[in-house]
C-alpha positions as CSV (number, residue, x, y, z in Angstrom):
1,M,5.5,10.6,14.2
2,D,9.3,10.0,14.4
3,G,10.8,8.5,11.3
4,R,12.9,5.4,11.2
5,P,16.4,5.5,12.7
6,A,18.9,6.7,10.2
7,T,21.1,3.7,10.8
8,I,18.6,1.3,9.2
9,R,19.6,0.6,5.6
10,S,17.0,1.1,3.0
11,I,15.6,-2.0,1.3
12,L,14.8,0.0,-1.8
13,P,14.8,0.0,-4.8
14,L,12.2,-2.7,-5.3
15,I,13.0,-4.4,-8.6
16,L,10.6,-6.5,-10.7
17,D,12.4,-8.5,-13.4
18,R,10.2,-10.1,-16.0
19,L,7.6,-10.8,-13.4
20,T,4.9,-13.1,-14.5
21,F,2.0,-14.6,-12.7
22,S,-0.5,-17.2,-14.0
23,V,-3.3,-19.2,-12.4
24,G,-5.6,-21.8,-13.9
25,G,-4.0,-21.5,-17.3
26,K,-4.6,-17.7,-17.4
27,T,-1.7,-15.2,-17.3
28,I,-2.6,-12.3,-15.0
29,L,0.7,-10.4,-15.3
30,H,3.0,-10.6,-18.3
31,E,6.8,-10.1,-17.8
32,L,6.7,-6.8,-15.9
33,S,10.0,-5.2,-15.4
34,E,9.9,-2.1,-13.2
35,S,11.9,-0.4,-10.4
36,F,10.5,1.6,-7.5
37,D,12.7,4.0,-5.6
38,A,12.1,5.9,-2.3
39,G,10.2,9.1,-2.2
40,R,7.6,9.2,-5.0
41,R,4.1,8.0,-4.3
42,T,3.2,5.4,-6.9
43,L,-0.5,4.8,-7.6
44,I,-1.5,1.9,-9.8
45,L,-4.5,2.4,-12.0
46,G,-6.3,0.2,-14.4
47,P,-9.7,-1.5,-15.1
48,N,-11.0,-4.4,-13.1
49,G,-9.0,-7.5,-13.9
50,A,-5.9,-5.6,-14.9
51,G,-3.8,-7.3,-12.2
52,K,-3.4,-4.4,-9.8
53,S,-4.1,-6.3,-6.5
54,V,-2.1,-9.3,-7.7
55,L,0.9,-7.1,-8.4
56,L,0.8,-5.7,-4.8
57,R,0.6,-9.2,-3.4
58,L,3.6,-10.3,-5.4
59,C,5.6,-7.3,-4.4
60,H,4.7,-7.9,-0.7
61,G,5.6,-11.6,-0.9
62,L,2.0,-12.9,-0.4
63,L,2.1,-14.6,-3.8
64,Q,5.0,-16.3,-5.5
65,P,5.6,-15.4,-9.2
66,T,5.1,-18.1,-11.9
67,S,8.4,-16.7,-13.4
68,G,10.6,-13.7,-13.0
69,V,11.9,-12.1,-9.8
70,V,10.8,-9.6,-7.1
71,R,14.0,-8.3,-5.5
72,W,14.7,-5.7,-2.9
73,A,18.0,-4.3,-4.1
74,G,18.9,-2.7,-0.7
75,S,18.7,-6.0,1.2
76,A,20.1,-9.4,0.5
77,N,18.2,-10.7,3.5
78,R,14.6,-11.7,2.7
79,D,13.5,-11.5,6.4
80,A,15.0,-8.1,6.8
81,A,13.1,-6.9,3.7
82,A,9.8,-8.4,4.9
83,A,10.2,-6.6,8.3
84,A,10.7,-3.3,6.6
85,Q,7.3,-3.2,4.7
86,A,3.6,-3.4,5.5
87,M,0.4,-3.8,3.6
88,V,-3.2,-2.6,4.2
89,F,-6.1,-4.3,2.4
90,Q,-9.4,-3.1,1.2
91,R,-11.1,-5.1,3.9
92,P,-8.8,-5.3,6.9
93,V,-8.9,-8.2,9.3
94,M,-9.5,-7.1,12.9
95,L,-8.4,-9.3,15.8
96,R,-11.0,-10.0,18.5
97,R,-9.2,-7.5,20.7
98,S,-9.2,-3.8,21.5
99,A,-7.9,-1.2,19.1
100,Y,-4.8,-0.9,21.3
101,A,-4.2,-4.6,21.4
102,N,-4.5,-4.9,17.6
103,V,-1.6,-2.5,17.2
104,D,0.4,-3.9,20.1
105,Y,0.1,-7.4,18.6
106,A,1.5,-6.3,15.3
107,L,4.5,-4.8,17.1
108,S,5.0,-8.0,19.2
109,L,5.1,-10.1,16.0
110,R,8.0,-7.9,14.8
111,G,9.9,-8.4,18.0
112,T,9.5,-4.9,19.4
113,P,10.4,-4.9,23.1
114,R,7.5,-4.6,25.4
115,V,8.9,-1.5,27.1
116,E,8.8,0.3,23.7
117,R,5.4,-0.9,22.5
118,R,3.1,1.2,24.6
119,A,4.6,4.5,23.4
120,R,4.5,3.4,19.7
121,V,0.9,2.1,19.9
122,M,-0.4,5.3,21.5
123,E,1.6,7.4,19.0
124,A,0.1,5.5,16.1
125,L,-3.5,5.7,17.5
126,H,-3.0,9.4,18.2
127,H,-1.9,10.2,14.6
128,T,-4.8,8.3,13.2
129,G,-7.4,9.9,15.4
130,L,-8.1,6.8,17.4
131,A,-6.5,7.4,20.8
132,R,-9.8,7.9,22.5
133,L,-11.0,4.6,21.1
134,A,-7.9,2.6,22.3
135,D,-10.0,0.3,24.6
136,R,-12.9,-0.2,22.1
137,P,-13.2,-3.7,20.6
138,A,-11.9,-3.4,17.1
139,R,-14.7,-5.5,15.5
140,V,-17.4,-3.1,16.7
141,M,-15.8,-0.1,15.2
142,S,-17.2,1.5,12.0
143,G,-15.7,0.7,8.6
144,G,-13.8,4.0,8.5
145,E,-12.4,3.5,12.0
146,Q,-11.3,0.0,11.2
147,Q,-9.5,1.2,8.2
148,R,-7.8,3.9,10.2
149,L,-6.9,1.2,12.8
150,A,-5.4,-0.9,10.0
151,L,-3.3,2.1,9.0
152,A,-2.3,2.7,12.6
153,R,-1.2,-1.0,12.9
154,A,0.9,-0.6,9.8
155,W,2.3,2.8,10.7
156,A,3.4,1.7,14.1
157,L,5.8,-0.7,12.4
158,R,7.5,2.3,10.7
159,P,7.6,0.6,7.3
160,Q,10.0,1.8,4.6
161,V,7.4,0.7,2.1
162,L,3.6,0.6,2.6
163,F,1.4,-1.2,0.1
164,L,-2.2,-0.1,0.0
165,D,-4.9,-2.1,-1.9
166,E,-7.9,0.2,-2.5
167,P,-8.0,1.3,1.1
168,T,-11.1,3.5,0.7
169,A,-13.1,1.4,-1.7
170,N,-15.8,0.6,0.9
171,L,-15.9,4.0,2.7
172,D,-18.0,7.1,2.5
173,P,-16.4,10.4,1.3
174,Q,-15.7,11.7,4.8
175,A,-14.1,8.5,6.0
176,S,-12.1,8.3,2.7
177,R,-10.7,11.8,3.2
178,Q,-9.6,10.9,6.7
179,V,-7.8,7.9,5.3
180,E,-6.2,10.0,2.6
181,H,-4.9,12.5,5.3
182,I,-3.3,9.6,7.1
183,I,-1.7,8.2,4.0
184,D,-0.2,11.7,3.3
185,A,1.1,11.7,6.8
186,I,2.7,8.3,6.5
187,H,4.3,9.4,3.3
188,A,5.6,12.6,5.0
189,A,7.1,10.4,7.7
190,G,9.3,8.7,5.1
191,S,7.4,5.6,3.9
192,K,7.3,4.8,0.2
193,I,3.7,4.5,-0.8
194,I,2.6,2.0,-3.5
195,M,-1.2,2.0,-3.8
196,T,-4.0,0.8,-6.0
197,T,-7.3,2.8,-6.3
198,H,-10.4,2.9,-8.5
199,D,-10.9,6.6,-7.6
200,L,-9.4,9.0,-10.2
201,G,-9.9,12.0,-7.9
202,Q,-8.0,10.2,-5.2
203,A,-5.3,9.3,-7.6
204,R,-4.9,12.9,-8.5
205,R,-4.7,13.9,-4.9
206,L,-2.3,11.2,-3.6
207,S,0.0,10.4,-6.5
208,D,3.4,11.6,-7.7
209,E,3.4,9.0,-10.5
210,I,0.9,6.7,-12.2
211,L,1.5,3.1,-13.3
212,F,-1.3,2.2,-15.6
213,L,-2.0,-1.5,-16.0
214,H,-4.2,-3.2,-18.7
215,Q,-4.5,-6.9,-19.3
216,G,-1.5,-7.6,-17.1
217,R,0.8,-5.2,-18.9
218,V,2.2,-1.8,-18.0
219,L,1.0,0.5,-20.7
220,E,2.1,3.8,-19.1
221,R,4.3,4.9,-16.2
222,T,4.5,8.7,-16.0
223,P,4.3,11.6,-13.6
224,S,0.7,12.0,-12.5
225,D,0.1,15.5,-13.9
226,R,1.2,14.3,-17.3
227,F,-0.9,11.2,-17.1
228,F,-4.1,13.1,-16.3
229,D,-3.4,15.9,-18.7
230,Q,-1.9,14.0,-21.6
231,P,-2.3,10.2,-21.5
232,Q,0.0,8.6,-23.9
233,T,-2.1,5.6,-24.9
234,A,-5.7,5.2,-26.2
235,E,-6.4,2.7,-23.4
236,A,-5.5,5.2,-20.6
237,G,-7.6,7.9,-22.3
238,A,-10.6,5.6,-22.6
239,F,-10.1,4.5,-18.9
240,M,-10.3,8.1,-17.7
241,R,-13.4,8.8,-19.8
242,G,-15.1,5.9,-18.0
243,E,-15.2,3.7,-21.1
244,L,-15.0,-0.1,-20.9
245,L,-11.8,-1.5,-22.2
246,A,-11.6,-4.7,-24.2
C-alpha cells in the first residue's frame, strides 16, 4: 500500500506531560511523562487494571485527562492531529453495511473525495485479505474477519499513528497471526504502532520497545529484547512469570 504523501507534516512526537486520569475517586494513571517518536513499534504491557487501555484512549483523545497534557508536537492544530491517527479496539463496531461500505464510510468522514475512495477501499481490503468479501454484510463476518475489516478501515485512512487495544484478545491462533501480519504491514507502510496486548509471545513478535505499566505508573520502558531477557524491576519479572502482582 502506498505511504502517505511526503508533503504531509508529521504530527509526532506524541508527548505526555504529567498525564493523570482519575475516576470515582480512584487514580488510574499517575503523572505519566513520556514521548513517542516515529518508527519504533511500542507495545504496552501490564497486568489487568494497570491503565493500558485508558492510556490509549487518552492519547487518541477519547478521554480527557484529569490533569496533565497530551500534545502532538508536530501539529498545533488539534483537528489535523486527530485526522492523522486511528484506533482499533478489542471488539470493533461494525456498521450495518457491507465490508466495502464500512471502509468507504470511514473515508467519507475524513473528507476523502468520492473519486478517490473506491481505489483506497479496494486497496485496503486487498491488503487485509478481504477483497473477495467486499459485498458481505460486515456483521455476519467471523470475529477474525471483522477484526481484519477494522484494520482495513483504519489502514485506508493512512494514519501516521495507529493505536491498537488488544486487537487479538478474542481470536483463535490462526486469526491472531493473520492480524499480526497486517499490523506488520501497516508498520512497514509507515504508521507508528502503539499497542496493548496480554500475549507475551505476540509482544515479542511485534514490538521494538516495551512500556510496562503497573498500578498506573510506568515502571520500565526499554528495547523489547532487553525487557524480555533482563527485566529491570521485580514487578516486570513477576509479570512475565505469570505471577499475580499486588
